[in-house]
N, C-alpha and C positions, 0 to 999 in steps of 0.2 A: 482872501482865502489863504494866501501865503502866511499871513500872521497867525491864523487859527492853527495851521499845522505846526508852526514853531511853538505856539503856546501849549499845544497838546504834548509835544515832546518834553517841554520844560516841566509840565505837570507830572508826566510819567517819570522823568528823572528824579524829581523831588520825591515822589511816592516811593521809588526804589531806594533812595537814600534813607528815607524814614524807616522803611522795612528792614534795611540792613542794621540800623541802630537798634531796632526793637528785637532783633534776633537774639541779642545777649540775654542770658538767663538772669543775670544779676546786674544792676547798675554799677558802673565803675566810678570810683572817686579818685581824683588826682591827689597824691600825697607823697611827701618825701620823708622817708624814715630809713634809718640804718637797719641793716639786716645781717644777722650772723647765720651762716649755713654750713652744713657738712653733708657729704654724701653718706648715705646709710651705712655703707660698707667701709667708710674711712673714718679715721680718728681726727684728722686735721679740720680745724674750723677756720672759715674765711669770712671776710666782710663784703657785703654788697649794698645796694640801695634799692628801696622800693620806689617805683615811680607812680603806680596807681594800684588800687585794690578794690576788691569786691567780696561778697560772701563766698564766692566760689574759687577765688585765686588772686594772683598778684602779677603785675608787670614789674620785672626787676632787671637791674643792671648788675652783672657779676663779672669779676675779673678773669674767671676761668671759662674755657670752652666746655660746654655740656652737651651730651647727646640727648635727643628727644627720648623721653621715657626714663631718664635718670631720676632716682628718688632721693630727695634731700630732707634732712631735718632742718627746720628753719626756726628762727626766733626774731620777731620784729621788735625793735626797741623804740619806745616813744615816751613822751612826758604827758601825764594827765594831771591837771592841777599843778601841784608842786612836787609830784612823785614820779619817779621812773617806773615804767611798767613794761611788761613783755607779753607777746602772744606767741606761743609755741605751736608748731604744727608739723605734719609730714606732708610734703607736696612733691609732685612730679613735674618734670619739664614737659609741657604740652606742645610748645612751639618755640622756635628760635629765629632771631633776626641777626645773624652774625655780622652783617655789614653795618649795623646801626652806628656803633661808636668804636669800632674795632681799632681805629687809629689811636684812641685814648686808652686802649687796653681794657675796654669794657664791652661785654656782649649782652644783648637784650633778649630776655626770655619771658615767656608766659608760663607761670606756675599754676597748677591746679591742685587744690587741697585734696589730699587723700584721707587724712585723719587729723582731727582737731578735737581736743577735749572740750567738754561742755563749758567749763569756766573760761577757757581761751576763746571759744566761739562767742560767748557772751561779751567778752572784752572787745572782740573784733566788731560785733554789732554796735556796741557803744561808741567805739572809735569811728566807725563809718557814719553813725548818726551825728557825731560831733563835727566831722569833716564836712558832711553834707549841709550843715546849717550856716 
């Protein structure tokens, strides 16, 4: 009987873990791409790194501290075939994890797309499809 109770807990824990993963609206794909960004109200452009991406947003490492809700113009740089390409969008900082790599001068943020042109969204979908295979 002791085993059965333990097995039930394990099954419940597994189910809870699966549910947590399935809560995401869009699947995330691990990717490493350089990113240029600027605050909407700022003229300075800075560089960061994309760590993963989905149809809804990005996980990025940026050298600057950002507040949740900050709106950024972003440009993802990547190579497709033999050509450089970009995906431009407007995104907001949805969450932050300032302790992640702060010792390296990088801060981890979740960005949520606010606006992306149709052609850039098509490029994003193609890139996600390519990464996913």
